[in-house]
C-alpha positions as a Markdown table, in Angstrom:
| # | Residue | x | y | z |
|---|---|---|---|---|
| 1 | Met | 0.0 | 0.0 | 0.0 |
| 2 | Ile | 2.8 | 2.4 | 0.8 |
| 3 | Ile | 4.5 | 1.7 | -2.6 |
| 4 | His | 1.2 | 2.2 | -4.4 |
| 5 | Gly | 0.8 | 5.6 | -2.6 |
| 6 | Ala | 4.3 | 6.6 | -3.6 |
| 7 | Val | 3.6 | 5.8 | -7.2 |
| 8 | Lys | 0.4 | 7.9 | -7.1 |
| 9 | Asp | 2.2 | 10.7 | -5.2 |
| 10 | Ile | 0.0 | 10.2 | -2.1 |
| 11 | Thr | 1.3 | 10.3 | 1.5 |
| 12 | Val | 0.3 | 7.1 | 3.3 |
| 13 | Glu | 0.3 | 7.0 | 7.0 |
| 14 | Val | 0.2 | 3.5 | 8.6 |
| 15 | Val | -1.8 | 3.4 | 11.8 |
| 16 | Arg | -0.6 | 0.7 | 14.2 |
| 17 | Arg | -2.8 | -0.7 | 16.9 |
| 18 | Asn | -2.0 | 0.2 | 20.4 |
| 19 | Pro | -0.5 | -2.9 | 22.2 |
| 20 | Asp | -2.3 | -1.8 | 25.4 |
| 21 | Asp | -5.7 | -2.4 | 23.7 |
| 22 | Gln | -5.0 | -6.1 | 23.2 |
| 23 | Gly | -8.0 | -8.2 | 24.2 |
| 24 | Lys | -10.5 | -5.3 | 24.1 |
| 25 | Asn | -13.6 | -5.8 | 21.9 |
| 26 | Phe | -13.7 | -2.5 | 20.0 |
| 27 | Val | -11.3 | 0.3 | 20.0 |
| 28 | Pro | -11.6 | 2.8 | 17.1 |
| 29 | Gln | -8.4 | 3.7 | 15.3 |
| 30 | Pro | -7.6 | 7.3 | 14.3 |
| 31 | Lys | -8.3 | 8.2 | 10.6 |
| 32 | Arg | -9.3 | 4.6 | 9.8 |
| 33 | Trp | -12.6 | 5.2 | 11.5 |
| 34 | Val | -13.4 | 8.0 | 8.9 |
| 35 | Val | -12.6 | 5.7 | 6.0 |
| 36 | Glu | -14.8 | 2.9 | 7.4 |
| 37 | Gln | -17.6 | 5.3 | 8.0 |
| 38 | Val | -17.6 | 6.5 | 4.4 |
| 39 | Asn | -17.4 | 2.9 | 3.1 |
| 40 | Gly | -20.3 | 1.9 | 5.3 |
| 41 | Thr | -22.4 | 4.8 | 4.1 |
| 42 | Leu | -21.7 | 3.9 | 0.5 |
| 43 | Met | -22.7 | 0.3 | 1.2 |
| 44 | Leu | -26.2 | 1.5 | 2.1 |
| 45 | His | -26.8 | 1.9 | -1.7 |
| 46 | Arg | -28.0 | -1.4 | -3.1 |
| 47 | Arg | -25.9 | -1.4 | -6.3 |
| 48 | Leu | -22.7 | -0.8 | -4.3 |
| 49 | Ala | -23.3 | -3.6 | -1.8 |
| 50 | Arg | -22.5 | -6.3 | -4.4 |
| 51 | Asp | -19.9 | -6.4 | -7.2 |
| 52 | Tyr | -22.4 | -6.2 | -10.1 |
| 53 | Asp | -20.3 | -4.1 | -12.5 |
| 54 | His | -17.5 | -5.5 | -14.6 |
| 55 | Arg | -16.2 | -2.2 | -15.8 |
| 56 | Pro | -14.4 | 0.1 | -13.3 |
| 57 | Asp | -15.9 | 3.3 | -14.9 |
| 58 | Asn | -19.4 | 1.9 | -14.1 |
| 59 | Ala | -18.5 | 1.3 | -10.5 |
| 60 | Ala | -16.9 | 4.7 | -10.2 |
| 61 | Ser | -20.0 | 6.4 | -11.5 |
| 62 | Arg | -22.1 | 4.6 | -9.0 |
| 63 | Val | -19.9 | 5.8 | -6.2 |
| 64 | Tyr | -20.2 | 9.4 | -7.4 |
| 65 | Trp | -24.0 | 8.9 | -7.6 |
| 66 | Ala | -24.2 | 7.5 | -4.1 |
| 67 | Ser | -21.9 | 10.3 | -2.7 |
| 68 | Thr | -24.0 | 13.0 | -4.5 |
| 69 | Ala | -27.2 | 11.5 | -3.1 |
| 70 | Gly | -25.8 | 11.6 | 0.5 |
| 71 | Met | -24.6 | 15.2 | 0.0 |
| 72 | Leu | -27.9 | 16.3 | -1.3 |
| 73 | Arg | -29.7 | 14.7 | 1.6 |
| 74 | Arg | -27.6 | 16.6 | 4.0 |
| 75 | Leu | -27.9 | 19.9 | 2.2 |
| 76 | Ala | -31.7 | 19.8 | 1.5 |
| 77 | Pro | -34.0 | 21.2 | 4.2 |
| 78 | Pro | -36.0 | 18.6 | 6.1 |
| 79 | Thr | -39.3 | 17.9 | 4.5 |
| 80 | Ala | -42.5 | 16.7 | 6.2 |
| 81 | Ala | -43.3 | 13.1 | 6.0 |
| 82 | Trp | -46.4 | 12.1 | 4.1 |
| 83 | Arg | -48.2 | 11.3 | 7.3 |
| 84 | Asp | -47.8 | 14.8 | 8.5 |
| 85 | Asp | -50.2 | 16.1 | 5.8 |
| 86 | Val | -53.0 | 13.7 | 6.8 |
| 87 | Glu | -55.6 | 15.1 | 9.2 |
| 88 | Pro | -56.6 | 12.8 | 12.0 |
| 89 | Ala | -60.0 | 11.0 | 11.7 |
| 90 | Ala | -62.7 | 12.4 | 13.9 |
């Protein structure tokens, strides 16, 4: 991974686990947590959960699509749910 980063002119920082955390169930690692959160968010989109596409450009376009959908959801003002418009029965 470090060699691949050097070829692409990207600085790669290796995050080692703390030896004091041995035996603990879950300890989030710095920076790695952000990457795993992004991957988990992208996996919420059905087409990205499985490897359906055989062409890398198709897969890349679906990642852009999923990222754009998430960004728009955060930027858009909250809307009322369809149930909020229904008047209660008397």
